[in-house]
N, C-alpha and C positions, 0 to 999 in steps of 0.2 A: 201702723205698719208703713214704712217707707218704700217706695217701689222705685228702684234705680235701673237704669240701662248700663249694660256692659257695652261700651262703643267700639268693640273690636272691629265689626263689620264696617265701622265708619273711620278706620285708622287711617285712610288717606286724606280725610279731612284735615287741613291744618290745625294745629293744636289750639291755636287762639280763636279758631272759628267753630270748634268743637261745641262749647257751651251754648251758643246760639242755636246750632243745628239741634241739638239735644233737647232744648227748651221748645222749639217749634216741634218737635214730635210728640211734645206733652208731658215730658219727663221734667222733674225738678231736682233729681238726683243721678250721679254718675257713680259707678264703681269703675275706677280708673285702672283698666287691665293693661298690659304691657303694650307699648308701641316704642318704634325704634327712636323717635326724638325725646322719649321721657324716661321710660323704665323698660328697656327692651328684654326679651326673654332671655335668661341665664347669663347676663354679663352685666358689667358695671352700668348704673345709671348714666344717662347722657345729658339731663338737664342740668343748668347752672341755676346760682340765686337769682340772676336776672330773668330767667325763664320762668322760673317758679312764680316770681312776683306779677310777670306780664299775664300769666295764666289764672293765677288767683283774681286778678282785676278783670279779666274777662269773665269768669265765672260769676262775679259780683254784678257785672254789667247785664248778664242774661238771666240773673235770679236763679242760677243752678249752684248746687252744693256738690262737694264729692263726699258720697256716704262712706266709700272706703277706698284703699289704694290696695291693688292687687299685684304684688311682685312673685316672679317664680324664679328660684334659684335652686341649686343644687346642694342643699345643706344637708342633706341626708345620705347623699351617694357614698358608695365604697372608697372613693378616693379621697384621701386626706387633704390632698392639695387643693382638690374642687370644693370641699367642704369648707377649708380656711378661706379661699376666695369667696364663695357663697356668703359667708359671714361678714366679709368687707363690705360686699354689695348690699347685705340687709342694713348694714349700719349706715350706710348712705342713703338708702331708701327710706329708712326711719326719720332722718334728718328732714329729707324733702317732705315727708307726710306732715311732720310736725311744722315745717314752715308754710305749708298749705293751710295750716289751721284744721287738718283733719285728725281724727283721735281713733280710727278703726283701720286696720289692715289684715286682708284676708289672703290665704295662701293654701297650698297643698304639702303634705307630708313629703313628698318625693321620695327618692330611694328606690329600691328594685325589690319585686315581690319574690325574686328568687334568691334573695339573701337578706331577710327580713331581720335576723339577729345582728349581723353587722350594721346594717342600715340604722336600725332602731339605736344601736350604741353611738352612731354618728350624729343621729337627731338629737340625742340626749347632751352630747358635746356642744352642738350648736345652741341648745336652749340654755346651757349654762352660760355661753358667751353673750346671748341676746336678751334672755328674760329679765335681766336686771336693767337693762337699757328702755325695753317696753314699760317695766314698771316706773321707772325714773320719769319716763316722758308721759306717762299716762296715756299710753296708746293701747287698745286692745287688739288682741290678735285672735283671729278667727280661723280655725284650721279645717280643712277639708279632706276626707278620704279619697284620693283620685284614683281612677283605674290606672293600674302599672305602678302605683306607689308601694313602698313596703308595708304599707297597711291599706286595705282597701274596703273591708267590712265596715258597716255604719256602727255596729254595736261595739266592736273592738276599736274603733276610733274615739266614740265617746269614752270609753274605759281609758284609754290613753291619755286624753284631755284631763279626766279626773285625777290621774296620776302626776300630771304637771303640778297640779294644786296650787294654781293662781286665780284669783279673782278675775284678771285681765286676759285669761285664755279660754275660749269658749268654740264651739262646735258650728260649722256650716253644713247644712243637708242640700246636696245638689240632686235635683229630681231627674235630670237625664242621665244620672250615675245609678239610679234606682237598682238596676237589674245587676250591677257591679257590687253594690253594697249589701246584697242579700235578697233583694226584692221586696221586702216588707217594709215599704215606707212609713205606714202607721206605727209599726212596733219601733222603728229607730226614732222617729220623732218624739214619740212618748217616752222613750228611754232616755233621751237627752233631755227633755224637758226643760227647765230655765237655762240649760247650757247652749240651747240652740237660740243663736242671735241673728243668724242671717241664712237665707236660703237662695238657691239658684233655681230659676225657673226656666224650663225648655223641655220638649218632649223628647222620647225615645222609644226605640223598639227593644224588647227581649230577644237578643239572638241567641240565647244560649241553646235553645232547643229542648225537646222532651227530656233527652238523655243529660242534659247539662253541657253538651258540647256546643261550640260556636259554628255551626254550618255555614255562615256566611263566608268563611275563608276556608282555604284548604291547605294542608290535610285536616281532616276532622280532628279535633283534640288541640289544634293551634292554640297558643297562649295569647295571641293577639286580642287587646280589648278592643273590641268594636262597637262604637257607637256614634250618634250624631246628635247635635242640638237643633231639634226642630222647632216649629211653631207649635204652640199649645193644639192640641187636637189630630196632631199628625202621626203620634205614636201610641204607645200602649200604657203611659202614665196615668194613673187613676187620679184626676183632678179633683173630683168631688171628695175623694177620700183625703187628700192632700190638704185642701182647703179647710175641710172639716175639722181635720186633726190639728191644724195650726189654730182655729178658732178655739178648740176645746182646751188646748194647752196655754191659752192666753198669749200666744206668740205677737210680740210687737217690735220686732226688729227689722231688718233690710231685707227687702226681697228683690232681687236682681234678675231682670231679663237678660239671658245670655244665649241667644239663639245665633248659631254660626254658620248655618247651611245655606243662607239665601243671600249672598252678598249682592246680587244682581237686583234684589229688592228689599235692601237692607232696611230703608227708611218704612216701607208698607209693613214690613215684619214687625218692626218695632212699634207702630201705631196698632196693628193687629193684636200683639200680645198684651199690650197695655189695656186695651179694650177688653180682651177676655179675663185679665185678672180682675178689673173692676167688676164685671159680670158675676165673677164667682165670688168675690167679697160681698157684693149686695145680696147674693142669694144666702150667704151665711147669715145676714144680718135680719133676713126676712122671716 
């Protein structure tokens, strides 16, 4: 298992200094999430060929690799103009990923849960444009059902990925989204089986309440998707079950620490969660 860090809380660290900072925190892999000077959220990439080369050199100097590149674009949104723009952004992001020497990209389904049929149709149009490029370049695409996407349920997402029918498209299970995916992390992980190639690690609470409503916001019945990415142990994710199930299915992919709640103690959080993962993995081996 590769243990990577999503450095979003370190996004103010200059790009060329980031690999050294990550290495000092004890990590040897990065999941490169959106940042304004590289792949910003929802708009065209900002980095040029020279910037990619300089970043790759900095990675080598720090003995750090990019395990995956994470772009976020509106490729399944109901607006056709936005979808076509997102496909253009994806194409450039794939080029950048290949130039970095990286073979994995992960992202979200996107779209809107209130318009699932329309957004699914847009998703398939985007896949028709992009899947041949992923396959030509040998880049794996790992998909996550994110809260507020057109598909949020974990089992349904696995079925969607099976329908894509490509050896280069697989599933990402995000632990802090457990309670938006149906609440049964063990069932989803086992159902995905070998399609599960990446996991996101952070804790969260189940805000749904006993009646299924999210009382953390008003009025009751609000469709807001409330969650936070907390340090391991600060929420209600069952980590014993999580790591035991990964071990039992033989998971050998990338596990990314993606805590976003504590920017004032970002480095301490990164170190703490790495130590917690190490302890859980050692527990499984004993």
